[in-house]
C-alpha positions as CSV (number, residue, x, y, z in Angstrom):
1,M,26.4,-26.3,-34.5
2,T,27.3,-22.7,-33.5
3,N,29.4,-21.5,-30.4
4,R,28.4,-18.2,-28.9
5,F,30.2,-16.7,-26.1
6,I,28.9,-15.1,-22.9
7,T,31.2,-13.6,-20.7
8,I,30.5,-13.0,-16.9
9,K,33.0,-10.7,-15.5
10,K,33.6,-10.1,-11.7
11,L,33.1,-6.8,-10.0
12,Q,35.0,-7.3,-6.9
13,Q,38.2,-9.1,-5.6
14,S,37.7,-11.6,-2.5
15,S,40.3,-13.5,-1.0
16,K,37.9,-16.5,-1.7
17,M,38.2,-17.2,-5.3
18,I,37.2,-20.4,-7.3
19,N,38.8,-20.6,-10.6
20,F,37.0,-21.7,-13.7
21,S,38.5,-22.3,-17.0
22,D,35.1,-22.1,-19.2
23,F,31.4,-23.7,-19.0
24,F,28.8,-24.7,-20.9
25,V,25.0,-23.5,-21.4
26,R,23.0,-25.9,-23.2
27,V,20.0,-23.3,-24.3
28,S,18.0,-25.9,-26.6
29,S,18.7,-29.3,-28.1
30,H,20.5,-27.5,-31.3
31,N,21.9,-24.5,-29.7
32,I,24.9,-24.4,-27.4
33,Y,26.6,-21.2,-25.4
34,Q,30.0,-21.8,-24.7
35,A,30.7,-19.2,-21.4
36,Q,34.0,-18.3,-20.6
37,L,35.2,-16.3,-17.3
38,N,38.0,-14.2,-18.1
39,K,39.6,-13.9,-14.7
40,P,39.1,-16.0,-11.5
41,I,35.4,-15.2,-10.2
42,L,33.7,-15.1,-6.7
43,F,30.9,-17.7,-7.0
44,E,30.2,-20.9,-9.0
45,V,27.7,-20.9,-11.5
46,T,26.0,-24.2,-12.2
47,V,23.3,-24.4,-15.5
48,V,20.5,-26.8,-16.1
49,N,19.0,-27.7,-19.3
50,R,15.5,-27.2,-18.8
51,A,14.8,-28.6,-22.4
52,L,13.1,-25.0,-23.4
53,I,14.6,-22.3,-25.8
54,M,15.9,-19.4,-23.8
55,N,15.0,-20.7,-20.6
56,I,18.0,-20.9,-18.2
57,T,18.1,-21.5,-14.3
58,M,21.5,-20.0,-12.8
59,K,22.1,-21.1,-9.1
60,F,24.5,-18.7,-7.3
61,K,26.6,-21.0,-4.7
62,K,29.0,-18.2,-3.3
63,I,27.7,-14.2,-3.8
64,F,30.6,-12.3,-3.4
65,A,31.2,-10.4,-6.7
66,V,28.2,-9.2,-9.0
67,L,25.4,-9.4,-6.9
68,V,27.1,-8.8,-3.4
69,I,25.2,-5.9,-2.1
70,S,27.7,-4.7,0.8
71,S,29.7,-1.8,-0.4
72,I,27.3,-1.4,-3.3
73,S,27.2,2.3,-3.5
74,L,31.2,2.6,-4.0
75,L,30.6,-0.1,-6.6
76,V,28.0,1.2,-8.5
77,F,29.9,4.8,-9.1
78,S,33.4,3.5,-9.7
79,Q,32.5,0.7,-12.0
80,K,29.2,1.6,-13.8
81,D,30.9,1.2,-17.3
82,D,32.3,-1.9,-16.6
83,T,31.0,-4.6,-19.0
84,I,29.8,-7.4,-16.8
85,L,27.9,-9.9,-19.4
86,T,28.9,-10.3,-23.0
87,I,26.9,-12.3,-25.4
88,G,27.9,-12.3,-28.9
89,S,28.4,-8.8,-29.8
90,H,25.9,-7.4,-27.2
91,K,27.5,-5.8,-24.0
92,F,25.5,-5.0,-20.5
93,T,27.2,-3.0,-17.8
94,A,27.5,-3.0,-14.0
95,G,25.7,0.3,-14.3
96,E,22.9,-0.7,-16.3
97,F,22.2,-3.8,-13.9
98,W,22.7,-1.9,-10.6
99,H,20.5,1.3,-12.3
100,I,17.7,-1.1,-12.8
101,Y,17.8,-2.9,-9.7
102,N,17.8,0.0,-7.1
103,K,14.7,1.4,-9.2
104,N,13.1,-1.6,-8.9
105,K,13.6,-2.2,-5.5
106,H,11.6,0.8,-4.6
107,L,8.3,-0.7,-6.0
108,P,5.3,-2.1,-4.4
109,G,5.7,-6.0,-3.7
110,F,9.4,-6.0,-4.9
111,N,11.4,-7.8,-2.2
112,E,14.1,-9.8,-4.5
113,T,17.8,-9.8,-3.5
114,P,20.5,-8.7,-6.2
115,E,21.2,-12.5,-6.2
116,Q,17.6,-13.3,-7.1
117,F,17.4,-10.1,-9.6
118,S,20.6,-11.0,-11.0
119,Q,19.1,-14.3,-12.4
120,R,16.1,-12.6,-14.2
121,F,18.5,-9.9,-15.8
122,I,21.0,-12.5,-17.0
123,N,17.9,-14.7,-18.0
124,Y,16.0,-12.2,-20.0
125,K,19.3,-10.8,-21.7
126,L,20.3,-14.4,-22.9
127,K,16.5,-14.7,-24.3
128,V,16.7,-11.7,-26.1
129,V,19.5,-12.2,-27.6
130,E,18.7,-15.5,-28.8
131,A,15.7,-14.4,-30.2
132,I,17.1,-11.9,-31.9
133,N,19.8,-14.8,-33.7
134,E,16.9,-17.1,-34.1
135,G,14.4,-14.0,-35.6
136,L,12.1,-14.9,-32.8
137,D,11.8,-11.2,-31.9
138,T,9.1,-11.2,-34.4
139,L,6.5,-13.7,-33.0
140,P,3.8,-12.4,-30.9
141,D,4.6,-14.5,-27.6
142,F,8.2,-12.8,-27.8
143,I,6.9,-9.5,-28.7
144,S,4.0,-9.8,-25.7
145,E,7.3,-10.7,-23.0
146,F,9.4,-8.1,-24.0
147,T,6.8,-5.7,-24.2
148,K,6.0,-6.5,-20.2
149,Y,9.7,-6.2,-19.7
150,R,9.9,-2.9,-21.3
151,N,6.9,-1.4,-19.6
152,E,8.4,-2.7,-16.0
153,L,11.7,-1.0,-17.1
154,A,10.2,2.4,-17.8
155,E,8.2,2.4,-14.7
156,S,11.4,2.0,-12.9
157,Y,13.4,4.5,-15.0
158,L,10.1,6.8,-14.7
159,I,9.7,7.3,-10.9
160,D,11.5,9.2,-8.3
161,S,12.5,6.7,-5.6
162,T,13.0,9.4,-3.0
163,A,9.4,10.5,-3.6
164,I,8.0,7.2,-2.9
165,E,9.8,6.3,0.2
166,L,8.8,10.0,1.9
167,S,4.9,8.9,0.8
168,A,5.7,5.4,2.7
169,R,6.8,7.7,5.8
170,E,4.0,9.8,5.4
171,A,1.2,6.5,5.4
172,Y,3.2,5.3,8.3
173,H,3.3,8.2,10.8
174,H,-0.7,8.5,9.6
175,M,-0.9,4.9,11.0
176,T,0.7,5.7,14.4
177,R,-2.6,8.5,14.7
178,M,-5.7,8.1,14.5
179,V,-8.4,11.0,13.5
180,N,-11.9,11.3,14.9
181,A,-13.8,13.5,12.2
182,S,-16.9,14.4,10.8
183,H,-17.6,15.5,7.4
184,I,-20.1,17.0,4.4
185,L,-20.4,15.6,0.8
186,A,-21.4,17.6,-2.1
187,R,-21.7,14.8,-4.8
188,F,-21.0,14.6,-8.3
189,P,-21.7,11.7,-10.6
190,Q,-19.0,8.7,-11.4
191,N,-18.2,10.6,-14.5
192,P,-18.9,14.3,-14.2
193,T,-19.5,17.0,-16.6
194,P,-17.9,20.2,-15.9
195,A,-21.4,21.5,-14.9
196,D,-21.9,18.8,-12.5
197,T,-18.5,19.8,-10.7
198,L,-19.0,22.9,-10.7
199,K,-22.5,22.6,-8.7
200,A,-21.0,20.6,-6.5
201,W,-17.8,23.3,-6.2
202,N,-20.5,25.9,-5.5
203,R,-22.7,24.0,-3.2
204,I,-19.8,23.1,-0.8
205,H,-18.7,26.3,-0.5
206,E,-22.0,27.7,0.3
207,L,-22.2,25.1,3.4
208,R,-18.6,26.3,4.2
209,E,-19.6,30.0,4.4
210,L,-22.8,28.8,6.7
211,I,-20.3,27.3,9.0
212,V,-17.5,29.8,8.9
213,K,-20.5,32.3,9.9
214,G,-21.2,29.9,13.0
215,E,-23.5,27.2,11.9
216,D,-23.4,24.0,13.8
217,F,-21.4,21.3,11.6
218,N,-23.1,18.3,12.2
219,A,-26.4,20.0,11.9
220,I,-25.7,21.5,8.3
221,A,-24.4,17.9,7.8
222,V,-27.8,16.1,8.8
223,K,-29.7,19.1,6.8
224,Y,-27.4,19.4,3.5
225,S,-25.2,16.4,3.2
226,E,-25.2,14.1,0.2
227,D,-23.7,11.4,2.2
228,P,-27.0,8.9,3.1
229,S,-25.6,8.1,6.3
230,A,-25.4,11.9,7.4
231,R,-28.9,11.4,8.8
232,Q,-28.3,9.1,11.0
233,N,-24.8,10.0,12.2
234,Q,-24.9,13.7,11.8
235,G,-21.7,13.2,9.4
236,K,-19.7,11.6,12.1
237,L,-17.0,9.0,11.0
238,G,-15.7,8.3,14.6
239,Y,-11.9,7.4,14.2
240,F,-10.2,6.0,11.4
241,T,-6.1,6.1,10.4
242,A,-3.9,5.4,7.0
243,F,-5.9,3.3,4.4
244,Q,-8.7,3.4,5.9
245,M,-10.3,6.5,3.8
246,V,-9.7,7.6,0.2
247,Y,-6.3,9.3,0.0
248,P,-7.1,12.7,-0.7
249,F,-9.9,12.5,2.1
250,E,-6.9,11.1,4.5
251,K,-4.4,13.7,3.8
252,A,-6.9,16.6,4.6
253,A,-8.3,14.8,7.6
254,F,-4.4,14.4,9.0
255,S,-3.6,18.1,8.1
256,T,-6.2,19.8,9.9
257,Q,-5.9,20.9,13.6
258,P,-8.5,19.6,15.9
259,G,-11.3,21.8,16.2
260,E,-10.9,23.5,12.6
261,I,-12.8,23.2,9.8
262,S,-10.8,21.6,6.6
263,S,-10.7,23.5,3.1
264,V,-12.7,22.2,0.3
265,V,-11.0,18.6,-0.6
266,R,-12.2,16.7,-3.8
267,T,-12.3,12.9,-4.3
268,V,-14.0,10.3,-6.4
269,F,-17.3,11.2,-4.5
270,G,-17.2,14.6,-4.8
271,Y,-16.4,17.8,-2.7
272,H,-16.0,17.4,1.1
273,L,-15.5,19.6,4.2
274,L,-13.9,18.0,7.5
275,K,-14.2,18.8,10.9
276,V,-11.7,17.2,12.8
277,H,-12.5,16.6,16.4
278,E,-9.4,14.6,17.9
279,N,-5.9,13.6,16.5
280,I,-4.8,11.2,18.8
281,P,-1.9,8.3,19.1
282,N,-3.0,4.9,17.7
283,P,-3.2,2.4,20.2
284,G,-2.8,-0.5,17.5
285,K,-5.0,-3.5,18.0
286,I,-6.4,-5.2,21.3
287,K,-7.3,-9.1,22.1
288,V,-9.8,-9.4,24.7
289,A,-12.5,-12.1,25.8
290,H,-15.9,-10.9,26.9
291,I,-19.4,-12.4,28.6
292,M,-22.4,-11.0,26.7
293,K,-25.8,-11.0,27.5
294,V,-27.6,-10.6,24.0
295,F,-30.5,-8.7,23.1
296,N,-32.4,-11.0,21.3
297,Q,-35.1,-7.9,20.1
298,Q,-35.7,-5.0,20.3
299,P,-35.0,-4.3,24.1
300,T,-37.8,-3.0,26.1
301,P,-36.9,-1.5,29.7
302,E,-38.0,-4.7,31.1
303,I,-35.5,-6.7,28.8
304,D,-32.8,-4.6,29.3
305,A,-33.3,-4.6,33.1
306,A,-33.3,-8.4,32.9
307,A,-30.0,-8.7,31.0
308,K,-28.3,-6.3,33.4
309,A,-29.1,-8.2,36.4
310,S,-28.1,-11.2,35.0
311,I,-24.9,-9.9,33.9
312,D,-24.7,-8.0,37.3
313,S,-24.8,-11.6,38.9
314,V,-21.8,-13.0,36.3
315,Y,-19.7,-10.2,37.7
316,R,-20.2,-11.0,41.0
317,L,-19.1,-14.3,40.4
318,L,-16.0,-13.1,38.6
319,K,-15.2,-10.5,41.7
320,N,-15.3,-13.8,44.2
321,G,-12.4,-15.5,41.9
322,A,-14.5,-17.3,39.2
323,D,-13.0,-18.4,36.1
324,F,-13.6,-15.5,33.5
325,A,-13.2,-18.4,30.6
326,E,-15.4,-20.7,32.2
327,M,-18.3,-18.0,32.9
328,A,-18.0,-17.5,29.3
329,K,-18.6,-21.1,28.2
330,L,-21.5,-21.2,30.6
331,H,-23.4,-17.9,30.4
332,S,-22.4,-15.7,27.3
333,G,-24.9,-15.4,24.5
334,D,-22.1,-14.9,22.1
335,A,-22.1,-18.0,20.1
336,H,-19.1,-17.1,18.2
337,S,-16.5,-16.7,21.2
338,A,-18.4,-18.4,24.1
339,S,-16.9,-22.1,23.3
340,N,-13.7,-20.1,23.2
341,G,-13.6,-18.9,26.5
342,G,-15.0,-15.4,25.3
343,I,-11.9,-15.1,23.3
344,M,-12.4,-12.4,20.3
345,Q,-10.0,-11.3,17.1
346,P,-7.9,-8.6,17.9
347,F,-9.6,-5.3,16.8
348,G,-8.9,-1.6,16.4
349,L,-10.2,1.5,18.0
350,N,-12.7,1.9,15.2
351,D,-13.4,-1.8,14.3
352,I,-16.3,-2.6,16.6
353,V,-19.2,-0.1,18.2
354,P,-17.3,2.8,20.2
355,E,-19.2,1.7,23.5
356,F,-17.4,-1.5,23.3
357,T,-14.0,-0.1,22.0
358,T,-13.6,2.8,24.1
359,A,-14.3,0.0,27.7
360,A,-12.0,-2.3,26.1
361,F,-8.9,0.2,25.5
362,S,-9.5,1.7,28.8
363,L,-8.5,-1.6,30.3
364,K,-4.8,-0.5,31.6
365,S,-3.0,-4.2,32.2
366,D,-3.5,-7.9,30.7
367,G,-6.0,-9.7,32.9
368,D,-8.1,-6.4,34.0
369,I,-11.6,-7.2,33.6
370,S,-14.3,-4.2,33.0
371,E,-17.7,-3.6,35.2
372,P,-20.5,-4.6,32.6
373,I,-21.1,-2.1,29.9
374,R,-23.8,-1.5,27.5
375,T,-23.9,-1.5,23.8
376,P,-26.8,-1.6,21.5
377,F,-26.7,-5.3,20.8
378,G,-26.7,-6.4,24.8
379,W,-24.4,-6.1,28.2
380,H,-21.0,-7.2,28.4
381,I,-18.1,-7.9,30.7
382,I,-14.8,-7.3,29.0
383,K,-11.4,-8.7,29.9
384,R,-8.4,-7.7,28.3
385,I,-6.0,-10.3,26.9
386,E,-3.2,-8.6,24.9
387,L,-2.3,-4.8,23.5
388,Q,-0.5,-5.1,20.1
389,P,0.6,-1.6,19.2
390,V,1.7,-0.3,16.1
391,E,4.9,-2.3,14.7
392,N,7.9,-0.2,13.6
393,F,8.2,1.0,9.8
394,E,10.7,-1.6,8.9
395,A,8.1,-4.2,9.8
396,L,5.4,-3.0,8.3
397,R,7.0,-1.2,5.0
398,P,6.1,-4.4,3.0
399,M,2.3,-4.1,3.7
400,I,2.5,-0.1,3.6
401,G,4.2,-0.6,-0.1
402,A,1.4,-3.1,-1.0
403,M,-1.4,-0.9,0.2
404,M,0.2,2.0,-1.5
405,S,-0.4,0.5,-4.8
406,N,-3.8,0.5,-4.3
407,D,-4.4,4.4,-3.5
408,E,-3.0,7.3,-5.2
409,R,0.1,7.2,-3.3
410,H,1.5,4.9,-5.8
411,Q,1.7,8.3,-8.4
412,A,4.1,10.0,-6.1
413,G,7.2,8.9,-7.5
414,R,6.1,9.7,-11.0
415,I,4.6,12.9,-10.3
416,K,7.7,13.9,-8.9
417,F,9.8,12.7,-11.5
418,I,7.9,14.3,-14.3
419,Q,8.1,17.7,-11.9
420,Q,11.9,17.3,-12.1
421,K,12.2,16.6,-15.9
422,R,9.9,19.6,-16.1
423,Q,12.3,21.9,-14.2
424,S,15.4,20.6,-15.7
425,N,14.3,20.7,-19.4
426,A,13.1,24.4,-18.7
427,F,9.3,23.3,-19.2
428,K,7.1,26.1,-20.7
429,F,3.2,25.9,-20.6
430,N,1.8,26.9,-23.9
431,Q,-1.4,28.9,-22.8
432,N,-2.5,29.1,-26.7
433,E,-2.2,25.2,-26.7
434,W,-4.1,24.4,-24.1
435,N,-6.9,26.9,-24.7
436,K,-7.6,24.6,-27.7
437,L,-8.2,21.4,-25.6
438,I,-10.5,23.1,-22.7
439,Q,-12.5,24.9,-25.6
440,P,-14.8,21.8,-26.1
441,L,-15.2,21.6,-21.8
442,I,-16.7,25.5,-21.9
443,G,-20.0,24.6,-23.4
444,G,-20.1,21.4,-21.0
445,N,-20.0,19.3,-24.3
446,I,-17.7,16.3,-23.1
447,T,-17.0,14.4,-19.5
448,N,-13.9,15.1,-17.8
449,D,-12.7,11.7,-18.6
450,E,-13.4,12.0,-22.1
451,F,-11.5,15.4,-22.0
452,F,-8.4,13.8,-20.4
453,G,-8.3,11.0,-22.5
454,K,-8.1,13.3,-25.3
455,V,-5.2,14.9,-23.6
456,N,-3.4,11.5,-22.9
457,V,-3.4,11.1,-26.5
């Protein structure tokens, strides 16, 4: 039986020290690690046998040393070269730990404390060293796990954390606003050729020239936009906020002043023009109850008048003191909400037909009741229950990170990192090589995706 030594060195002194001489970590039934603590240490480590080679769980009972987060900036820079973990001949420094942790903590979905992350850090280092000693580093399972870890580690190095944070702040700023806009689309296929993109590019610029010369934006949208819904809505999108449109479209909308026409914007769908009508504060979500007289069929003037007379009679009862919830249960035609006193799920300014949302958000105080209002679905009386404003950045940061991982914003950190490396390494563009790459595109022989696939090889 062989003994191998693991040394864990403390990083910070404290008045609350617990002395240990040594402890033993059983990794498997045939290998034992003896771990020695060089000095008094500030946390207690308990190791349990999980009967699996290289799988170790370390439970921290006091966190004041290796993984304490207070005074972390001074600690990182003053002791970054200190060895905090030694496994046989392999040494790992404080700088490596904190660098990896600080890089990972900006990634979407990462919410581990230094204590939690240290368990993965130590556990993985133990597993790698043990695998090397046992010759397991050539097995497919190990190679797969190592590759996964390497890719995670590479991602943490190849990003600019400041750029990610700025992108999150921008997203939050957009979340606090709402844009009301129209658009015109010149579409190209999912895998466009250069000829496809050039045709759409020329078309959208022709339409922009017409608008700049005085043509009505929405009339042009009806006549020429390749968004199928434009025939019905004249290109009008209504209100939207962050994460409700593809990112290039969202960015253009929030960058264009009300009343102005945007520059041409490219998305995965094609080229767009936007006209921004309004940019207003996002009121958040509102919770209401309503009483509804439903149009069960296309309303004739007679059906409309009968529904209006019925809702007016309910409104008079409410004005005379009738209970709203009871009136909803007795008289509302909305089967989903009537049994619950008419209460609906909270919604935003763009979640329901504008006639309804405008009336709901116009109510000034909780408990206020609207006059009867008409929508395409019937007549309604609305009672405000609660207004839920947009939460602060800190509360929404985890959600923003998760949403960013699903759109082009997640590339912000990598793009900034590449730009910095280009600058710091005096990157120069080789026009001759570039000409060789783009030559096949001149005749339209390959698609854009095929071309960039060749570039990435």
